[in-house]
C-alpha positions in Angstrom: 4.3 73.7 5.2 1.2 74.4 7.3 0.4 74.7 11.0 -2.2 76.2 13.2 -0.4 79.5 13.8 -3.0 82.3 13.4 -2.7 84.8 10.5 -1.5 88.2 11.7 -4.2 90.9 11.5 -1.9 93.1 9.3 -1.0 90.3 6.9 -2.1 90.8 3.3 -1.5 87.9 0.8 0.0 88.7 -2.6 -3.3 88.0 -4.3 -5.1 90.4 -2.0 -2.9 93.2 -3.3 -4.1 95.5 -6.1 -3.4 94.3 -9.6 -1.1 97.2 -10.2 1.0 96.3 -7.3 1.1 92.6 -8.2 2.2 93.6 -11.7 5.0 95.8 -10.2 6.2 93.0 -8.0 6.2 90.6 -10.9 8.3 93.0 -13.1 10.8 93.5 -10.2 11.1 89.7 -9.7 11.7 89.1 -13.4 14.4 91.8 -13.6 16.1 90.5 -10.4 16.2 87.0 -11.9 18.0 88.3 -15.0 20.4 90.3 -12.8 21.1 87.4 -10.5 21.8 85.2 -13.6 24.3 87.6 -15.0 25.9 88.0 -11.6 26.5 84.2 -11.6 27.8 84.3 -15.1 30.3 87.1 -14.0 31.5 85.0 -11.1 32.0 82.0 -13.4 33.9 84.1 -16.0 36.2 85.8 -13.5 36.9 82.9 -11.1 36.3 79.6 -12.8 39.4 77.8 -14.4 42.0 79.8 -12.5 43.4 76.5 -11.2 43.3 75.0 -14.8 40.2 72.9 -14.1 36.9 73.6 -15.9 34.6 73.9 -12.8 34.5 76.6 -10.2 36.4 75.2 -7.3 37.6 76.2 -3.8 41.1 76.5 -5.3 39.8 79.0 -7.8 38.6 81.1 -5.0 41.9 80.8 -3.1 43.7 82.0 -6.2 41.3 84.8 -6.8 41.5 86.3 -3.3 44.8 85.0 -1.9 46.8 84.6 -5.1 49.2 81.9 -6.4 52.8 81.9 -5.4 53.7 79.6 -8.4 52.2 82.0 -11.0 52.1 85.6 -12.0 49.1 87.9 -12.3 49.4 87.8 -16.0 49.4 84.0 -16.1 46.4 83.9 -13.7 44.4 86.2 -16.0 45.3 84.2 -19.1 44.1 81.0 -17.5 41.0 82.6 -16.1 38.9 85.6 -17.3 41.2 86.5 -20.2 41.5 82.9 -21.5 39.5 83.6 -24.6 41.0 86.9 -25.5 44.0 85.4 -27.4 44.8 82.2 -29.2 46.8 79.5 -27.4 50.1 80.2 -29.3 50.0 83.9 -28.3 49.1 83.0 -24.7 52.0 80.5 -24.7 54.4 83.2 -25.9 53.3 85.6 -23.1 53.8 82.9 -20.5 57.2 81.9 -21.9 58.3 85.5 -21.8 57.3 85.8 -18.2 59.2 82.6 -17.3 62.3 83.7 -19.2 62.6 86.8 -17.1 60.3 89.2 -18.9 63.1 91.3 -20.3 62.5 94.5 -22.3 64.2 93.2 -25.5 61.9 90.2 -25.6 58.9 92.5 -24.9 59.7 94.7 -27.8 60.4 91.8 -30.2 57.6 89.4 -29.4 55.2 90.6 -26.7 54.3 94.2 -27.6 52.6 93.3 -30.9 50.4 90.7 -29.1 49.5 93.1 -26.3 48.7 95.9 -28.8 46.5 93.6 -30.8 44.7 91.7 -28.1 44.8 93.8 -24.9 45.0 97.6 -25.4 41.4 97.9 -26.6 40.5 97.7 -22.9 43.8 97.9 -21.0 45.1 101.1 -22.4 45.0 103.0 -19.1 41.9 105.0 -19.8 39.9 103.2 -17.2 41.4 103.4 -13.7 39.6 100.3 -12.6 41.1 98.1 -15.4 44.8 97.1 -15.3 46.9 99.3 -17.6 49.0 97.1 -19.9 50.3 99.9 -22.1 54.1 99.9 -22.3 56.8 97.7 -20.8 56.7 99.3 -17.3 53.0 98.7 -16.9 53.0 95.1 -18.1 56.0 94.3 -15.9 53.8 94.9 -12.9 51.5 92.0 -13.8 54.5 89.6 -14.3 55.1 89.7 -10.5 53.9 86.9 -8.3 50.1 86.7 -8.1 49.0 87.9 -4.7 45.2 87.9 -5.5 42.9 90.8 -5.1 44.5 93.8 -3.4 43.0 95.5 -0.4 41.8 98.6 -2.3 39.9 96.4 -4.7 38.3 94.3 -1.9 37.2 97.5 -0.1 35.7 99.0 -3.3 33.8 95.8 -4.1 32.8 95.3 -0.5 30.8 98.4 -0.2 29.1 97.8 -3.6 28.1 94.3 -2.5 26.9 95.4 1.0 24.7 98.3 -0.3 23.6 96.7 -3.5 22.7 93.2 -2.3 21.0 94.7 0.8 18.7 96.8 -1.4 17.9 93.8 -3.7 17.0 91.4 -0.8 15.1 94.1 1.0 12.8 94.3 -2.1 12.7 90.5 -2.4 11.9 90.3 1.3 9.1 92.8 1.1 7.5 90.8 -1.7 8.1 87.5 0.0 6.6 88.7 3.2 3.2 88.8 1.5 3.4 85.1 0.7 1.7 82.5 2.8 4.4 80.3 4.2 4.2 78.1 7.3 5.9 77.7 9.7 6.5 81.4 10.1 9.9 80.8 11.6 11.0 79.2 8.3 9.7 82.2 6.4 11.7 84.5 8.7 14.9 82.4 8.2 14.6 82.7 4.5 14.2 86.5 4.7 17.2 87.0 7.0 19.5 84.4 5.3 20.7 86.5 2.4 21.7 89.4 4.8 23.7 87.0 6.9 25.2 85.5 3.7 26.4 88.8 2.2 28.1 89.7 5.5 29.8 86.2 5.7 30.7 86.5 2.0 32.4 89.8 2.3 34.2 88.9 5.5 35.5 85.7 4.0 37.2 87.5 1.2 39.6 89.1 3.7 39.8 86.0 5.8 40.8 84.0 2.7 43.8 86.3 2.1 44.8 85.5 5.6 44.2 81.8 5.6 43.3 79.7 2.5 40.6 77.4 4.1 38.3 80.4 4.6 37.6 80.1 0.8 35.1 77.5 1.8 33.1 80.3 3.5 33.0 82.1 0.2 31.5 79.1 -1.5 29.1 78.3 1.4 27.8 81.9 1.7 27.2 82.1 -2.1 25.2 78.8 -1.9 23.2 80.2 1.1 22.4 83.4 -0.9 21.4 81.4 -4.0 19.1 79.1 -1.9 17.3 82.1 -0.3 16.9 83.9 -3.6 15.5 80.8 -5.2 12.9 80.2 -2.4 11.8 83.8 -2.3 11.6 84.1 -6.1 9.8 80.9 -6.8 7.3 81.1 -3.9 6.5 84.8 -4.6 6.0 84.3 -8.3 3.8 81.2 -7.8 1.7 82.8 -5.1 1.3 86.0 -7.1 -0.6 84.4 -9.9 -1.1 80.6 -9.5 -1.7 79.9 -5.8 -5.1 78.9 -4.6 -5.7 80.8 -1.3 -6.5 78.5 1.7 -9.9 79.0 3.3 -8.5 80.8 6.3 -7.4 83.5 3.9 -10.3 83.6 1.6 -12.7 84.1 4.5 -10.9 87.4 5.2 -11.5 88.8 1.7 -14.8 90.6 1.1 -16.6 88.9 -1.8 -16.6 91.0 -5.0 -14.4 93.7 -3.5 -12.2 95.6 -6.0 -8.7 96.4 -4.8 -7.5 98.5 -7.7 
């Protein structure tokens, strides 16, 4: 992507920066790549398969944020993020108990041993951010109709996303701004795209609870953010170490100058 647009007088290419700063930028990019990968894994683990299908689908997102009137919260968890926490026969027993009316006698006879063995290591009530499954009264709450993420959870995750992702893409944008990309308008679009994406992403969580088709906005915003991250990361890493500076940039560098 080239054009005849002049290079701004304040522009410094990544390879014109001190070696120490290039090393810092490289380390930041590598850590961000690991972090983004684990974020994608987390989304997959918590959302994929909620509709019983192996891939992450729009229906999975609808169930995650809006809920599923044909299922309980417990069933949704057993199909989704908790699917590997118990063998199939024990999951079937839990679901059968829910469908049979989730009575206390059935809980004491069949369900409590399963819950104590498979669930209470994490769901014992010690962490306020994890559902408490200790005792019949607590587990009865998750046998109710699945209404998706509640408002308090969405608000808590919203401010984490807005602050955290803004910081990450501010750093990515600073690094990417030193890359030589033409046309400049495309470079600016890539820089601003993740900030628009995170606002659309967060807004679409609430909109999906109101109307299911907005789940498409969740999927689209995630794709936009991934596209921007990939462009910024690949271009920055390549131009940090492997890019051959065009003549219009090399002519600005004093021969033999040391920048460190």
